[in-house]
C-alpha positions as CSV (number, residue, x, y, z in Angstrom):
1,X,27.7,15.3,28.0
2,X,28.0,14.6,31.4
3,X,29.9,10.9,32.4
4,X,28.2,9.0,35.1
5,X,30.1,8.8,38.5
6,X,31.4,5.6,39.1
7,X,28.2,4.1,40.9
8,X,25.3,5.5,38.8
9,X,24.3,2.7,37.1
10,X,23.1,2.5,33.1
11,X,19.7,4.2,32.3
12,X,17.5,1.4,31.2
13,X,14.7,2.3,28.6
14,X,12.2,-0.9,28.3
15,X,9.5,-0.6,25.0
16,X,6.7,0.0,27.9
17,X,9.1,2.6,29.5
18,X,9.2,4.5,26.1
19,X,5.3,3.9,25.3
20,X,4.9,5.9,28.8
21,X,7.2,8.5,28.0
22,X,5.3,9.2,24.4
23,X,2.3,9.0,26.3
24,X,3.6,12.1,29.2
25,X,5.5,14.2,26.6
26,X,2.8,13.8,24.0
27,X,3.8,12.1,20.2
28,X,3.9,15.7,18.6
29,X,6.3,16.7,21.0
30,X,8.5,13.8,20.4
31,X,8.7,13.9,16.7
32,X,9.1,17.8,17.0
33,X,12.2,16.8,19.7
34,X,14.0,14.2,17.7
35,X,13.8,16.5,14.7
36,X,15.6,19.4,16.3
37,X,18.3,16.6,17.1
38,X,18.4,15.6,14.0
39,X,18.8,19.2,12.0
40,X,21.2,20.4,14.6
41,X,23.5,17.2,14.7
42,X,22.8,16.9,10.7
43,X,24.5,20.4,10.5
44,X,27.5,19.4,12.3
45,X,28.2,16.6,10.3
46,X,32.0,16.9,10.1
47,X,32.0,16.5,14.3
48,X,31.1,12.3,13.6
49,X,33.2,9.3,12.7
50,X,31.0,7.6,10.4
51,X,30.9,4.2,8.4
52,X,27.6,2.8,6.7
53,X,26.3,0.0,8.8
54,X,27.2,-3.6,9.4
55,X,24.8,-6.0,7.7
56,X,24.3,-9.3,8.4
57,X,22.0,-10.6,4.9
58,X,19.7,-13.8,5.1
59,X,17.4,-15.2,2.8
60,X,14.3,-14.3,5.3
61,X,15.7,-10.8,5.8
62,X,18.3,-9.0,7.1
63,X,20.3,-8.0,10.7
64,X,22.3,-5.0,11.2
65,X,24.3,-3.3,13.6
66,X,25.1,1.1,12.9
67,X,27.3,2.8,15.1
68,X,28.6,6.3,14.7
69,X,30.2,8.7,17.7
70,X,31.2,12.0,18.0
71,X,34.6,13.8,20.6
72,X,31.8,13.2,23.2
73,X,29.3,10.3,22.6
74,X,29.1,7.0,21.3
75,X,25.8,5.3,19.7
76,X,25.2,2.2,18.3
77,X,21.7,0.4,17.4
78,X,20.7,-3.3,16.3
79,X,18.2,-3.6,13.9
80,X,16.8,-6.4,11.9
81,X,14.5,-6.3,8.6
82,X,12.3,-9.5,8.2
83,X,9.2,-8.8,6.1
84,X,8.1,-12.3,7.0
85,X,7.6,-11.9,10.3
86,X,4.1,-10.4,10.5
87,X,3.0,-14.1,9.4
88,X,4.9,-15.0,12.9
89,X,3.1,-12.5,15.1
90,X,6.6,-10.8,15.4
91,X,7.4,-7.1,14.0
92,X,9.4,-6.6,10.8
93,X,11.5,-4.4,12.7
94,X,12.8,-4.6,15.9
95,X,15.9,-3.1,17.6
96,X,17.8,-1.8,20.6
97,X,20.3,0.3,21.0
98,X,23.3,1.8,23.3
99,X,24.5,6.0,23.8
100,X,27.8,5.5,25.7
101,X,30.4,8.4,27.1
102,X,33.4,8.7,24.6
103,X,35.9,9.6,27.3
104,X,35.4,6.4,29.4
105,X,33.3,3.9,27.3
106,X,31.0,3.5,29.7
107,X,27.2,3.0,28.6
108,X,24.8,5.6,30.1
109,X,21.8,4.5,28.2
110,X,20.6,1.3,26.8
111,X,17.0,1.5,25.5
112,X,14.2,-0.2,23.1
113,X,14.7,1.5,20.1
114,X,11.6,-0.2,17.8
115,X,8.6,2.3,18.5
116,X,11.7,5.0,18.8
117,X,13.1,4.3,15.2
118,X,9.6,4.2,13.7
119,X,9.6,7.6,15.5
120,X,13.1,9.4,14.5
121,X,12.6,7.7,10.4
122,X,9.3,9.8,10.6
123,X,10.6,12.9,12.1
124,X,13.9,12.6,9.5
125,X,11.3,12.4,6.5
126,X,9.9,15.4,7.9
127,X,13.4,17.4,8.6
128,X,14.6,16.4,4.5
129,X,11.0,17.5,3.6
130,X,11.0,21.1,5.1
131,X,14.0,21.4,3.3
132,X,12.8,19.9,-0.4
133,X,9.4,20.4,-1.0
134,X,6.8,22.9,-2.1
135,X,6.3,25.8,0.7
136,X,2.7,25.0,1.0
137,X,2.8,21.3,0.5
138,X,-0.6,19.7,1.9
139,X,-1.8,16.7,0.7
140,X,0.7,13.7,0.7
141,X,0.1,10.1,-1.3
142,X,0.9,7.1,1.4
143,X,2.2,4.3,-0.3
144,X,2.5,1.3,2.4
145,X,0.2,1.3,5.0
146,X,2.2,-1.1,7.5
147,X,3.7,-0.3,10.7
148,X,5.7,2.7,9.9
149,X,2.6,4.5,8.1
150,X,1.2,6.3,11.0
151,X,4.3,8.1,12.2
152,X,5.3,9.2,8.8
153,X,1.3,11.0,8.4
154,X,1.2,12.4,11.6
155,X,4.9,13.3,11.4
156,X,4.0,15.2,8.1
157,X,1.1,16.6,10.1
158,X,2.9,17.8,13.2
159,X,5.8,19.5,11.1
160,X,4.6,20.0,7.4
161,X,1.3,21.1,7.8
162,X,-0.3,18.4,5.8
163,X,-4.0,17.7,6.3
164,X,-5.1,15.2,3.8
165,X,-3.5,11.9,3.4
166,X,-4.5,9.8,0.3
167,X,-3.8,5.6,1.4
168,X,-2.7,3.0,-0.6
169,X,-1.4,-1.0,0.1
170,X,-2.0,-3.9,-1.4
171,X,-3.6,-5.1,2.0
172,X,-6.7,-3.4,2.2
173,X,-7.1,-4.5,5.9
174,X,-3.4,-2.3,6.6
175,X,-5.2,0.5,4.8
176,X,-8.3,0.0,7.3
177,X,-6.2,-0.2,10.0
178,X,-4.0,3.2,9.1
179,X,-7.5,5.3,8.5
180,X,-8.8,4.0,11.9
181,X,-5.8,5.1,13.5
182,X,-6.0,8.4,12.3
183,X,-8.9,9.5,13.5
184,X,-9.2,12.3,15.6
185,X,-5.7,13.6,14.3
186,X,-7.0,16.0,12.2
187,X,-5.5,14.5,9.1
188,X,-8.4,13.4,6.5
189,X,-7.3,10.1,5.3
190,X,-8.5,8.9,1.6
191,X,-8.4,4.9,0.6
192,X,-7.6,5.0,-2.5
193,X,-7.7,2.0,-5.4
194,X,-4.5,2.2,-7.0
195,X,-1.2,3.8,-6.3
196,X,-1.7,5.9,-9.6
197,X,-5.3,7.6,-8.0
198,X,-3.0,8.0,-4.4
199,X,0.0,10.2,-6.4
200,X,-2.5,12.3,-8.2
201,X,-2.4,15.4,-7.5
202,X,-0.3,14.9,-4.5
203,X,2.3,17.3,-3.0
204,X,4.3,15.3,-1.8
205,X,4.8,10.8,-2.2
206,X,6.0,9.0,0.4
207,X,6.6,4.8,-0.4
208,X,7.1,3.2,2.6
209,X,6.7,-0.6,1.5
210,X,8.6,-3.7,3.1
211,X,8.6,-6.6,0.5
212,X,12.5,-7.4,-0.1
213,X,12.2,-7.1,-4.0
214,X,13.4,-5.3,-6.6
215,X,10.2,-3.6,-6.8
216,X,8.0,-0.3,-8.8
217,X,6.4,1.3,-6.7
218,X,6.5,4.5,-8.8
219,X,6.6,5.0,-12.5
220,X,7.6,7.8,-14.6
221,X,4.5,8.4,-16.0
222,X,3.0,8.9,-12.3
223,X,5.6,11.8,-11.1
224,X,4.2,15.2,-11.5
225,X,6.3,18.7,-11.7
226,X,6.8,20.1,-8.5
227,X,6.5,16.9,-6.2
228,X,8.4,16.0,-3.5
229,X,9.2,12.2,-3.2
230,X,10.1,10.5,0.1
231,X,11.3,7.4,-0.5
232,X,11.5,5.4,2.6
233,X,11.3,1.3,2.1
234,X,13.6,1.1,-0.5
235,X,16.5,0.3,2.3
236,X,18.6,-2.6,1.6
237,X,21.3,-4.5,-1.6
238,X,18.3,-5.8,-3.7
239,X,15.2,-3.8,-2.4
240,X,13.8,-1.0,-4.2
241,X,10.6,0.9,-4.9
242,X,11.2,3.8,-7.9
243,X,11.1,3.2,-11.3
244,X,15.3,4.3,-12.2
245,X,13.9,7.1,-14.7
246,X,11.9,8.3,-11.5
247,X,15.3,9.1,-9.9
248,X,16.8,10.3,-13.3
249,X,13.9,13.3,-13.8
250,X,14.8,14.3,-10.4
251,X,17.3,15.7,-7.8
252,X,17.8,13.0,-5.4
253,X,19.1,13.5,-1.8
254,X,20.3,11.0,0.7
255,X,21.3,10.8,4.1
256,X,25.2,9.2,3.6
257,X,26.3,8.6,0.2
258,X,28.1,5.6,0.7
259,X,25.6,3.4,2.2
260,X,22.9,4.3,0.0
261,X,24.9,3.6,-2.9
262,X,24.5,-0.1,-1.8
263,X,21.2,0.2,0.1
264,X,18.8,2.9,-1.6
265,X,16.7,3.2,-4.5
266,X,20.0,4.5,-6.3
267,X,21.9,1.0,-6.0
268,X,20.8,1.3,-10.0
269,X,22.0,3.7,-11.0
270,X,25.9,3.7,-11.8
271,X,28.1,4.4,-8.8
272,X,28.8,8.1,-10.2
273,X,25.0,9.0,-10.4
274,X,25.1,12.6,-9.1
275,X,23.3,13.2,-5.0
276,X,23.6,15.8,-2.6
277,X,23.8,14.2,1.1
278,X,21.0,16.0,3.0
279,X,23.0,17.3,5.7
280,X,24.8,19.7,2.9
281,X,21.1,21.4,2.7
282,X,20.5,21.6,6.3
283,X,24.3,23.0,7.1
284,X,22.9,25.7,4.4
285,X,25.9,24.8,2.5
286,X,24.2,23.9,-0.9
287,X,20.6,24.9,-1.9
288,X,17.4,22.1,-1.6
289,X,14.5,23.1,-4.2
290,X,15.4,25.5,-6.5
291,X,11.9,25.8,-8.5
292,X,8.5,25.5,-8.2
293,X,8.5,22.3,-10.6
294,X,11.5,20.6,-9.7
295,X,10.9,16.7,-8.6
296,X,13.0,16.5,-5.1
297,X,13.9,12.7,-4.1
298,X,14.6,11.7,-0.7
299,X,16.4,8.5,-0.8
300,X,15.9,7.3,2.8
301,X,17.6,4.5,4.4
302,X,17.8,5.4,7.0
303,X,21.7,6.5,8.6
304,X,23.0,5.7,12.7
305,X,23.3,9.9,13.2
306,X,19.5,9.8,13.3
307,X,19.4,7.2,16.4
308,X,22.5,9.1,18.0
309,X,19.3,12.3,17.4
310,X,16.6,10.1,19.1
311,X,18.7,8.2,21.6
312,X,19.8,12.3,22.7
313,X,16.4,12.9,23.2
314,X,14.5,9.6,24.7
315,X,17.7,10.2,27.3
316,X,17.0,13.9,28.0
317,X,13.3,13.1,28.0
318,X,13.2,10.3,30.7
319,X,15.5,11.8,32.8
320,X,13.2,15.2,33.1
321,X,10.6,12.8,33.3
322,X,11.4,10.1,35.7
323,X,11.1,7.4,33.6
324,X,13.1,4.2,33.3
325,X,15.1,2.4,35.3
326,X,18.6,2.2,36.5
327,X,20.2,-1.3,35.4
328,X,23.4,-2.8,36.6
329,X,24.9,-3.8,33.5
330,X,28.8,-2.7,34.2
331,X,29.8,-4.3,37.9
332,X,31.1,-1.8,40.3
333,X,34.1,-2.8,41.9
334,X,36.0,-1.4,44.9
335,X,39.2,-2.1,42.8
336,X,39.0,-2.3,39.0
337,X,41.4,-4.1,38.4
338,X,39.9,-6.9,40.7
339,X,37.5,-8.5,38.9
340,X,37.5,-11.7,39.8
341,X,36.4,-10.0,43.3
342,X,33.0,-10.2,42.0
343,X,33.3,-14.5,42.0
344,X,33.7,-14.3,45.9
345,X,30.9,-15.7,48.6
346,X,30.9,-12.3,49.7
347,X,29.9,-10.2,47.0
348,X,26.6,-7.7,48.1
349,X,24.1,-7.8,45.9
350,X,24.4,-4.1,45.1
351,X,27.7,-5.2,43.1
352,X,26.4,-8.1,41.3
353,X,22.8,-7.0,40.5
354,X,21.2,-10.4,41.8
355,X,20.5,-11.9,44.9
356,X,23.4,-13.0,47.1
357,X,24.5,-16.5,46.3
358,X,27.8,-18.4,46.7
359,X,29.2,-18.9,43.3
360,X,32.1,-20.7,44.4
361,X,32.1,-24.2,45.7
362,X,33.6,-24.1,49.7
363,X,37.4,-25.4,50.4
């Protein structure tokens, strides 16, 4: 990554700018591009300084910071998870992030990450499924039909060849919304009356529910030989989707074990429960699926490296398309040791990023 010159402002991608980018580039191309970055970055896992995200939990939800860096670039994401937000007209998940140059610390990109998080989460699910699901999988049960569901359905359609999604949500309006949004995509969408009906005969089961509680969305009697389970909704302490015996019956893969043991479905199991980090499969250090009848489980909680990959994609795509704007996030100084010069009356609009006006009283 080439650091900016001293007079290059930070690239800013607002929510409308990201919408424009995705529309111009195409949703399928964005999913493929982010997935490609994820595979490349996870395959060089040892290059990154990693840590579990820093979380502030409250009765209503969680606010988190997710940092990661290699020797060239650093990124972080601010993200929340508040299941009750929809009652107030707000999204359950809202996010923004920064990509910065490690050599100088200069912020290269400031971007919305709410829409982008939906894209990268779906892309990560598809990347894991390509490594773990049975080849030729065509049917997916999608349990939880909220804001993430369209992205999951389309990622599996475009990246794995899923042709039918079988849908269930306790909110029938959410299922109707999803069916309407999937019209014309090439996917057959079937509304089901229960979780059991949706998962029966499915090659892949994706659970992406929002309630913050110890839930049992998928129980052992629903699991069939050869299924791949993509558990996305259990992503913080006290929030699960799978019965513990579902986890015991399959091979479990995670993003970053120290984080997933606290936040994922495996929080229900002993700390020494055996899991495989998905990077080991993507880097071909360990095998994925070993046999047709094997049950594989991707216990996904979301990890900072996925956002790093997505931010790289968004920056490159925005630069190529000329999308976004430059903003004076960091002041430009003639003398880097004279920060106080910004407060002098003669400071120019270019330096301040605002209209010229005195900020100190005249003597």
